[in-house]
BAZA-677804 format. One line per 4 residues: number of its first residue (from 1); for each residue x, y, z of C-alpha. Coordinates in steps of 0.02 Angstrom, whole numbers, plus 50000, padded with zeros to 5 digits. Layout:
! residues N
NUM) X Y Z  ...
//
This chain:
! residues 570
1) 48836 49213 48076  48738 49096 48190  48730 49060 48375  48916 49018 48385
5) 48966 49194 48334  48991 49252 48513  49106 49380 48587  49215 49240 48657
9) 49232 49161 48485  49290 49325 48409  49422 49376 48536  49596 49384 48457
13) 49689 49375 48622  49691 49262 48774  49599 49352 48917  49695 49368 49080
17) 49582 49382 49231  49612 49532 49342  49646 49465 49516  49646 49538 49691
21) 49817 49582 49762  49864 49645 49934  49741 49787 49911  49640 49809 49751
25) 49660 49731 49579  49819 49751 49477  49883 49687 49312  49987 49722 49158
29) 49915 49861 49052  49931 49742 48904  49805 49628 48990  49689 49766 49053
33) 49562 49768 48915  49408 49874 48939  49309 49712 48932  49406 49644 49081
37) 49384 49803 49184  49200 49819 49138  49169 49637 49182  49245 49656 49355
41) 49157 49820 49391  48987 49747 49345  49016 49595 49455  49077 49699 49601
45) 48929 49818 49589  48807 49674 49586  48888 49612 49746  48881 49783 49830
49) 48699 49803 49779  48660 49639 49868  48725 49705 50035  48632 49807 50164
53) 48686 49988 50191  48755 49936 50362  48867 49809 50275  48929 49935 50147
57) 48799 49905 50014  48746 50028 49879  48576 50062 49802  48539 50070 49616
61) 48516 50250 49562  48635 50319 49695  48791 50419 49658  48951 50317 49645
65) 49117 50409 49646  49274 50372 49547  49444 50455 49531  49613 50415 49455
69) 49800 50442 49463  49915 50515 49330  49962 50354 49241  49923 50381 49057
73) 49826 50218 49043  49706 50274 49179  49616 50395 49063  49696 50383 48890
77) 49747 50255 48760  49930 50205 48767  50042 50143 48625  50057 49957 48602
81) 50023 49809 48491  49840 49816 48542  49754 49976 48593  49745 49979 48782
85) 49704 50109 48914  49552 50219 48950  49524 50113 49105  49418 50250 49185
89) 49303 50248 49036  49272 50063 49063  49240 50095 49248  49118 50236 49212
93) 49021 50133 49084  49016 49986 49203  48945 50096 49341  48810 50163 49224
97) 48762 49990 49163  48751 49931 49345  48619 50064 49374  48729 50187 49470
101) 48757 50373 49438  48946 50390 49415  49026 50551 49477  49201 50594 49415
105) 49305 50669 49556  49456 50689 49443  49641 50661 49473  49653 50660 49663
109) 49737 50554 49798  49659 50388 49844  49626 50446 50024  49541 50604 49960
113) 49419 50498 49861  49391 50380 50008  49363 50522 50132  49235 50605 50021
117) 49143 50443 49982  49146 50371 50159  49079 50534 50233  48929 50520 50115
121) 48906 50331 50135  48934 50304 49948  49037 50177 49853  49195 50226 49760
125) 49328 50164 49640  49506 50230 49624  49591 50189 49459  49774 50172 49504
129) 49924 50058 49495  49990 50139 49654  50179 50119 49660  50200 49969 49544
133) 50297 49980 49379  50237 50089 49236  50179 49944 49128  50045 49899 49256
137) 49885 49977 49319  49726 49929 49408  49591 49994 49523  49529 49985 49700
141) 49345 49968 49748  49276 50034 49912  49108 49991 49988  48998 50131 50054
145) 49073 50106 50227  49255 50067 50195  49383 49965 50101  49346 49792 50036
149) 49402 49662 50160  49470 49490 50120  49304 49406 50161  49224 49504 50019
153) 49338 49433 49886  49265 49258 49861  49083 49314 49839  49142 49454 49724
157) 49240 49331 49619  49085 49223 49603  48982 49372 49543  49118 49420 49419
161) 49124 49243 49351  48939 49248 49313  48954 49416 49224  49103 49351 49125
165) 49005 49200 49065  48858 49309 49012  48963 49438 48919  49070 49310 48829
169) 48915 49213 48774  48834 49369 48702  48816 49379 48512  48963 49476 48443
173) 48851 49595 48347  48763 49644 48510  48920 49661 48615  48994 49827 48668
177) 49168 49757 48633  49273 49719 48480  49392 49574 48447  49529 49655 48552
181) 49419 49676 48706  49399 49864 48685  49242 49968 48662  49183 49967 48482
185) 49145 50153 48502  49329 50194 48521  49376 50345 48625  49250 50400 48756
189) 49249 50564 48852  49233 50553 49039  49097 50648 49132  49137 50822 49200
193) 49250 50832 49352  49178 50879 49522  49313 50969 49623  49231 50953 49793
197) 49329 50802 49854  49500 50881 49840  49441 51036 49933  49361 50930 50071
201) 49522 50832 50094  49625 50991 50114  49499 51062 50239  49513 50901 50341
205) 49692 50945 50387  49678 51132 50392  49539 51113 50521  49615 50978 50630
209) 49787 51059 50639  49722 51237 50658  49842 51334 50769  49993 51229 50718
213) 50129 51315 50620  50272 51274 50503  50324 51455 50487  50509 51470 50452
217) 50521 51293 50385  50586 51263 50209  50519 51100 50138  50556 51027 49967
221) 50408 50937 49890  50472 50802 49772  50325 50802 49652  50373 50676 49516
225) 50206 50607 49452  50113 50595 49618  49931 50639 49595  49932 50737 49759
229) 50088 50839 49717  50005 51010 49706  49886 50976 49849  50033 50940 49964
233) 50115 51106 49920  49950 51194 49956  49932 51116 50128  50112 51153 50180
237) 50097 51334 50125  49935 51351 50222  50031 51313 50381  50165 51442 50341
241) 50302 51333 50268  50402 51382 50116  50360 51236 50004  50476 51215 49855
245) 50408 51105 49715  50546 51001 49634  50568 50853 49519  50400 50869 49433
249) 50382 50741 49293  50266 50734 49143  50299 50547 49127  50248 50424 49261
253) 50379 50383 49394  50340 50227 49498  50401 50280 49671  50392 50136 49795
257) 50404 50211 49970  50451 50040 50039  50600 50026 49923  50701 50187 49926
261) 50874 50132 49874  51034 50225 49831  50975 50289 49659  50814 50362 49729
265) 50902 50438 49879  51034 50514 49765  50896 50596 49663  50817 50665 49821
269) 50987 50727 49881  51010 50816 49714  50841 50902 49730  50880 50955 49908
273) 51050 51024 49856  50976 51121 49711  50837 51195 49817  50955 51228 49962
277) 51064 51358 49877  51053 51504 49997  50924 51415 50105  50919 51292 50249
281) 50814 51144 50195  50721 51060 50338  50648 50910 50247  50602 50833 50080
285) 50427 50759 50071  50338 50659 49937  50209 50525 49905  50186 50377 49789
289) 50084 50384 49628  49910 50382 49704  49973 50479 49856  49921 50362 49996
293) 50099 50322 50053  50215 50456 50123  50399 50483 50090  50495 50584 50220
297) 50678 50633 50210  50763 50737 50344  50911 50848 50304  51055 50850 50426
301) 51101 51019 50495  51274 51070 50440  51310 50929 50317  51150 50944 50215
305) 51147 50754 50200  50976 50681 50157  50916 50548 50281  50770 50438 50228
309) 50651 50378 50365  50547 50226 50323  50359 50228 50335  50353 50116 50488
313) 50460 50243 50583  50352 50387 50520  50201 50291 50584  50276 50280 50759
317) 50303 50468 50764  50126 50501 50701  50047 50382 50827  50141 50463 50971
321) 50094 50637 50912  49909 50589 50900  49908 50505 51071  49850 50336 51007
325) 49789 50212 51137  49787 50068 51011  49905 50033 50868  49885 49899 50734
329) 50032 49859 50620  50079 49713 50506  50213 49588 50550  50334 49676 50431
333) 50342 49831 50541  50507 49886 50616  50522 49803 50787  50571 49969 50865
337) 50385 49983 50901  50407 49843 51028  50548 49937 51114  50467 50107 51142
341) 50317 50179 51235  50201 50120 51097  50235 49940 51146  50102 49961 51281
345) 49966 49993 51151  50018 49878 51007  49884 49753 50958  49927 49580 50887
349) 50022 49604 50724  49930 49566 50564  49964 49503 50390  50026 49631 50265
353) 49894 49737 50178  49772 49872 50231  49622 49751 50241  49709 49657 50381
357) 49758 49816 50473  49577 49877 50458  49513 49715 50531  49635 49734 50676
361) 49579 49913 50707  49397 49857 50712  49441 49727 50841  49527 49861 50944
365) 49372 49971 50937  49267 49824 50995  49381 49812 51147  49340 49993 51190
369) 49495 50081 51126  49463 50265 51086  49610 50326 50983  49647 50187 50859
373) 49770 50197 50716  49877 50084 50609  50003 50088 50469  50103 49983 50350
377) 50290 49974 50317  50259 50082 50163  50198 50221 50279  50014 50220 50229
381) 49931 50279 50391  49753 50230 50440  49640 50296 50578  49513 50172 50645
385) 49423 50294 50759  49395 50480 50775  49546 50559 50859  49536 50711 50971
389) 49681 50831 50995  49685 51007 51065  49497 51016 51063  49480 50966 50881
393) 49422 50801 50809  49494 50710 50660  49364 50594 50585  49413 50413 50560
397) 49485 50372 50389  49516 50184 50383  49617 50184 50223  49800 50223 50186
401) 49842 50408 50196  50004 50502 50163  49965 50680 50217  49922 50644 50399
405) 50086 50557 50447  50190 50687 50355  50105 50830 50446  50119 50741 50614
409) 50307 50720 50593  50333 50898 50534  50227 50972 50675  50308 50859 50805
413) 50481 50921 50756  50424 51102 50749  50338 51088 50918  50494 51019 51000
417) 50605 51142 50906  50713 51002 50838  50757 50946 50663  50674 50797 50580
421) 50837 50700 50599  50845 50741 50785  50661 50693 50808  50686 50520 50737
425) 50844 50496 50840  50731 50483 50992  50656 50321 50928  50740 50155 50974
429) 50897 50128 50870  50821 50001 50752  50840 50029 50567  50743 49959 50421
433) 50770 49930 50237  50648 49853 50115  50706 49789 49946  50634 49683 49807
437) 50671 49572 49660  50576 49630 49507  50508 49515 49371  50495 49375 49500
441) 50335 49276 49467  50219 49269 49616  50194 49082 49592  50381 49053 49617
445) 50381 49167 49768  50235 49072 49845  50324 48906 49819  50482 48976 49897
449) 50387 49029 50053  50297 48862 50060  50461 48766 50055  50517 48852 50217
453) 50349 48840 50306  50299 48698 50425  50172 48574 50357  50059 48611 50506
457) 49968 48766 50441  49914 48814 50618  50093 48858 50666  50121 49046 50661
461) 50269 49068 50778  50421 48963 50821  50549 49006 50955  50713 48917 50985
465) 50809 48890 51146  50968 48807 51090  50910 48659 50984  50738 48651 51064
469) 50590 48730 50974  50420 48786 51039  50275 48833 50926  50116 48934 50945
473) 49960 48972 50844  49890 49139 50785  49799 49167 50949  49959 49133 51049
477) 49908 48961 51111  50044 48830 51114  50057 48691 50985  50140 48529 51038
481) 50281 48480 50920  50292 48293 50897  50455 48215 50837  50424 48231 50649
485) 50363 48412 50662  50512 48459 50771  50630 48375 50647  50551 48470 50502
489) 50564 48638 50589  50744 48602 50636  50784 48563 50454  50700 48726 50397
493) 50804 48823 50522  50964 48739 50465  50931 48772 50280  50887 48954 50310
497) 51044 48979 50415  51148 48901 50277  51079 49017 50143  51095 49170 50255
501) 51269 49125 50319  51352 49253 50201  51253 49388 50291  51339 49339 50454
505) 51188 49351 50569  51219 49188 50662  51087 49070 50727  50900 49093 50702
509) 50810 49117 50868  50635 49154 50806  50530 49113 50652  50361 49192 50614
513) 50239 49140 50477  50104 49273 50493  50143 49328 50314  50289 49250 50225
517) 50442 49196 50325  50513 49313 50457  50679 49264 50538  50755 49341 50692
521) 50938 49302 50728  51036 49296 50888  51125 49461 50851  50957 49552 50831
525) 50954 49553 50641  50786 49521 50558  50757 49461 50379  50580 49439 50317
529) 50536 49381 50142  50371 49364 50049  50299 49383 49874  50215 49548 49830
533) 50026 49543 49828  50013 49666 49683  50150 49625 49557  50276 49493 49505
537) 50399 49548 49637  50479 49466 49788  50508 49575 49941  50626 49570 50087
541) 50615 49675 50244  50775 49692 50345  50792 49765 50520  50955 49789 50617
545) 51043 49896 50746  51119 50011 50613  51058 50074 50445  51215 50008 50363
549) 51180 49834 50430  50997 49837 50372  51052 49898 50200  51183 49759 50191
553) 51056 49623 50231  50933 49686 50101  51066 49704 49967  51144 49534 50006
557) 50972 49457 49987  50923 49540 49823  51088 49550 49728  51112 49464 49560
561) 51188 49315 49650  51102 49355 49814  51023 49245 49946  50846 49249 49876
565) 50897 49201 49699  51003 49058 49765  50858 48999 49872  50741 49004 49722
569) 50861 48906 49613  50896 48769 49736
//
């Protein structure tokens, strides 16, 4: 055919590059060819192999672990115009061709994979789309020492670009891939599953919480399609609880623990009611698809009403229970943390995403803090140091985890002999609701945020006293506002107040630009909007003095003719 008969010349589709999101790489399954996954894995491994072990590097010939969630496309082909799926098979082949020895740890939670790999100083990849819609998937790479951080992304992208150029220039007859970007071999079997990681993860909690008991507690485990659904039942039963599996699904259910609205809560209420016939249900617990984000619902005594508690509130309970002396949370966290005992140990708030929380936890350790933890609004709980309690030590796990915060909340309530609902009533009366607009292109979301952001990129915080504004940078130092900058900020404030006037929150007293646009109003309401880092979605975080008020703000913002759509259209 000649030198021009390359793989690139034969492709019958337009490749879509797999990009980094808030944490990991995500994309539409329709765009996730095995060629694209293989290309990225090869580039990433070349980068890791260039690093020292101290910096998280890996050595050719070493074991490299991978695992996956229960999305069909993770391990199997899925129906569609072009054959897509078998993402794990592309990961495994990429690892082999990068000179590593891939080890299949099976369908396990993301934190179980990370715990096993970190403890052995080995690299790892989790194939998962986390909580995002069913038509998407992706994967998350870890170094041998921890998660990828944002500073790793540019050099990785450069390595991937070089691999892409080489593979696409390869003669088609010599390429592993066909015209559709899939392996010419067709279906490939994965290597045998090693069960050790799941068992090690369970032992982590059985050992640390030894002596704690949930005897007499009746807990519904909403299983849906969470990869850790059976593991969670096993752990709860170990501590004496009656764990009732419910809502198990053979099809994938994209549970977003940041966005539990009326339909999801109604489903959870139904499961609690069904399981509660003749029993007193104490709580309903669950996790998202890759089981690194917790979902906790208390059940009111007497009424049986299900009460959802957001992940940022669950994080506060867990941090208090563990005796944290340093807490790192993103700017989207419920501001109740600034109104309780934890306010004394809160570090500067970060951008949204576990890499930023991890960086903040490292900074806290460098300052000498001994019991360091952090979490996100979705509830994913990270430990940045070993934590000692009752003579036992929990090893640091600086990646999102769902089991630890759930157990902390359940044990805290049991230890105080109160219900979950009563336990959370002791927190400051600040209530959160997160909501989102789906099918909202990230590019539009980014432009929307930019249009309400000061031109001076150094400004992170603006406070108003009447009509006067004062600004500060990320490190808290003041930024002088000259006439034009003050005028621009005043105009931004006025436009935002106009759009949010139907919400009835009054004047804006505080703007923050750490990640997106966060508004605080004179009546205490908070509305914070930003584009998702993982999908074409636009998120809003609302905080208020009542749950009803927080729900109202979120719904007013995301309705069909809501605030955010009107802002985007004009």
